[in-house]
C-alpha positions in Angstrom: -27.4 -6.6 2.2 -25.7 -6.4 5.7 -26.1 -9.0 8.4 -24.5 -8.8 11.7 -24.5 -12.0 14.0 -25.9 -11.6 17.4 -23.9 -11.3 20.4 -21.5 -12.7 21.6 -20.4 -13.7 18.3 -18.8 -10.9 16.1 -19.2 -11.3 12.3 -20.2 -9.7 9.2 -21.5 -10.7 5.9 -21.8 -8.3 3.2 -23.0 -8.6 -0.5 -23.4 -6.3 -3.5 -21.2 -3.9 -5.5 -18.3 -2.0 -3.8 -16.6 1.5 -3.9 -12.8 1.0 -4.1 -10.9 3.1 -1.4 -7.7 1.8 -2.4 -5.7 -1.4 -3.2 -6.9 -3.3 -0.3 -9.8 -1.5 0.9 -13.6 -1.4 -0.2 -16.8 0.2 1.0 -20.1 -1.9 0.9 -23.5 -1.2 2.4 -22.1 1.6 4.4 -19.2 -0.5 5.9 -15.5 -0.1 5.4 -14.0 -3.6 4.7 -10.1 -4.4 4.7 -9.2 -7.5 2.6 -7.2 -9.6 5.1 -4.0 -11.3 4.1 -3.0 -8.8 1.3 -1.5 -5.3 1.8 -1.4 -2.7 -1.3 0.7 0.4 -1.5 -0.5 3.4 -0.1 -1.9 6.0 -2.6 1.0 8.5 -2.0 3.8 5.7 -2.1 6.3 6.1 -4.7 7.6 3.1 -6.8 9.7 3.0 -9.8 9.5 1.1 -13.2 12.0 1.0 -16.0 13.9 3.8 -14.2 11.0 6.3 -14.0 8.8 7.2 -11.1 5.6 5.1 -10.8 2.6 5.9 -8.8 2.0 2.3 -7.8 -0.5 3.2 -5.1 -3.0 4.7 -7.5 -2.2 2.0 -10.1 -3.1 -0.7 -7.5 -6.3 1.2 -6.6 -7.3 1.5 -10.2 -6.6 -2.2 -11.0 -8.8 -3.4 -8.3 -11.4 -1.0 -9.6 -11.1 -2.3 -13.1 -11.2 -5.8 -12.0 -14.7 -5.8 -9.8 -16.2 -2.8 -11.7 -19.8 -3.2 -10.7 -19.9 -7.0 -10.2 -21.3 -8.3 -6.8 -18.8 -9.5 -4.1 -19.6 -11.7 -1.3 -17.5 -10.9 1.6 -17.2 -12.4 5.3 -15.2 -11.4 8.3 -15.2 -11.9 12.1 -13.0 -9.3 13.2 -12.2 -5.5 12.9 -8.8 -3.6 13.0 -8.0 -0.6 15.1 -9.7 1.6 12.6 -12.9 -0.1 12.9 -12.7 -1.8 9.4 -14.0 -5.2 9.0 -11.2 -7.6 8.0 -12.8 -9.8 5.5 -12.3 -12.5 2.8 -14.2 -11.5 -0.4 -15.3 -13.7 -3.3 -15.9 -12.4 -6.9 -17.8 -15.1 -8.6 -15.8 -18.3 -7.8 -12.6 -16.5 -7.3 -10.9 -15.5 -4.0 -10.4 -11.6 -4.6 -7.5 -11.3 -2.3 -5.7 -14.5 -3.8 -6.5 -12.9 -7.2 -4.8 -9.6 -6.4 -1.8 -11.2 -4.8 -1.4 -13.6 -7.9 -1.5 -10.7 -10.6 0.8 -8.4 -8.4 -1.7 -6.0 -7.5 -0.9 -6.3 -4.0 1.5 -8.1 -1.8 0.8 -10.9 0.6 0.6 -9.5 4.1 2.6 -11.8 6.1 1.9 -10.3 9.8 -1.6 -11.3 9.5 -1.5 -14.6 7.1 0.6 -16.5 4.8 -2.2 -18.0 2.8 -1.4 -16.0 -0.2 2.5 -16.3 0.1 2.7 -18.9 -2.7 0.5 -16.7 -5.1 3.0 -13.9 -4.4 6.0 -16.0 -5.2 4.5 -16.9 -8.7 3.8 -13.2 -9.3 7.3 -12.3 -8.4 8.7 -15.0 -10.5 6.5 -13.7 -13.4 7.5 -10.0 -12.9 3.6 -9.2 -12.8 2.3 -5.9 -11.6 4.1 -4.6 -8.6 7.0 -6.9 -9.3 7.6 -5.2 -12.6 9.0 -2.2 -10.7 10.6 -1.7 -7.4 9.4 -0.5 -4.1 9.5 -0.9 -0.2 6.7 -3.0 1.4 3.5 -1.0 2.2 4.3 -1.3 6.0 7.8 -0.1 5.9 6.6 3.0 3.9 3.9 3.6 6.6 6.4 3.2 9.4 8.9 5.4 7.7 5.9 8.2 7.3 5.0 8.0 10.9 8.6 8.3 12.2 8.9 11.3 9.8 5.9 13.0 11.5 6.7 12.1 15.0 10.1 13.0 15.5 12.0 14.2 12.5 13.4 10.7 11.0 14.7 9.3 14.4 18.0 10.8 13.9 18.3 9.5 10.1 20.3 12.2 8.3 19.1 11.9 4.5 16.4 14.4 3.6 13.8 12.9 1.0 12.6 16.0 -0.9 10.0 16.2 -3.6 10.5 18.9 -6.2 7.8 21.1 -7.8 8.0 18.8 -11.0 7.7 15.6 -8.8 11.2 14.6 -8.8 12.2 12.6 -5.6 15.8 13.6 -4.4 17.5 12.6 -1.3 20.0 15.3 0.1 23.0 14.1 2.4 24.7 16.3 5.1 27.3 18.7 3.6 25.7 18.8 0.0 24.8 22.3 -1.3 21.1 22.5 -0.5 20.9 20.1 2.4 20.7 23.0 5.0 17.7 24.8 3.1 15.9 21.6 2.4 12.8 21.2 4.4 10.7 18.0 5.1 7.0 18.2 4.9 5.7 14.5 5.6 2.1 15.8 4.6 3.5 16.1 0.9 5.0 12.5 1.2 8.6 13.8 1.9 10.5 11.8 4.4 13.8 10.9 6.2 16.0 8.0 5.2 18.6 6.4 7.4 20.6 5.1 4.3 21.1 5.9 0.5 20.1 2.1 -0.2 16.8 2.8 1.8 16.3 5.8 -0.2 16.7 4.4 -3.4 14.5 1.3 -2.8 11.8 3.9 -1.9 12.2 5.7 -5.2 14.3 8.6 -4.4 17.5 9.4 -6.6 20.6 11.2 -4.8 21.3 14.9 -5.4 23.9 15.5 -7.8 25.9 17.6 -5.4 
């Protein structure tokens, strides 16, 4: 059921089952809904856990999918983002879905728009739950870096983050053997880095030579 309030108020109320798009976005009744106050890793975003690459974006999506799996949601919102998605708070039974996702480390608190879930994030981080069991940069930092790579070849940043055919994420520095031959394709998830520390936090390792 979709109910739109009459002008001048702009609001949405949606109930029913949802299709999960990613760790913070769902579709219901023909509407795309973005859970407000949380931010989940992008589907292509790399993480590391136990010293190994971890596809945390798809993990977050699948964890949300498993949590709601066919159960009815009740979602309300009164604003849209620049992509036309409704910014909503959803309830799953008596639970605030966004709060639950942050509490179990399935998504991060999105401080840019709300601090309501920050205490839940602190608990998840302290317990090493979900995303906090590995290492990654924030989804917002990842999006900004990906945008920079597409727009101007790294804004002057010199380290090349390459993804091998086997999926290994390796960064190359100027002067290394394969640096000149390495080409960066942002559409594959490859990117430029400004420092080795930034690259390692994002899940890349240094080339051996």
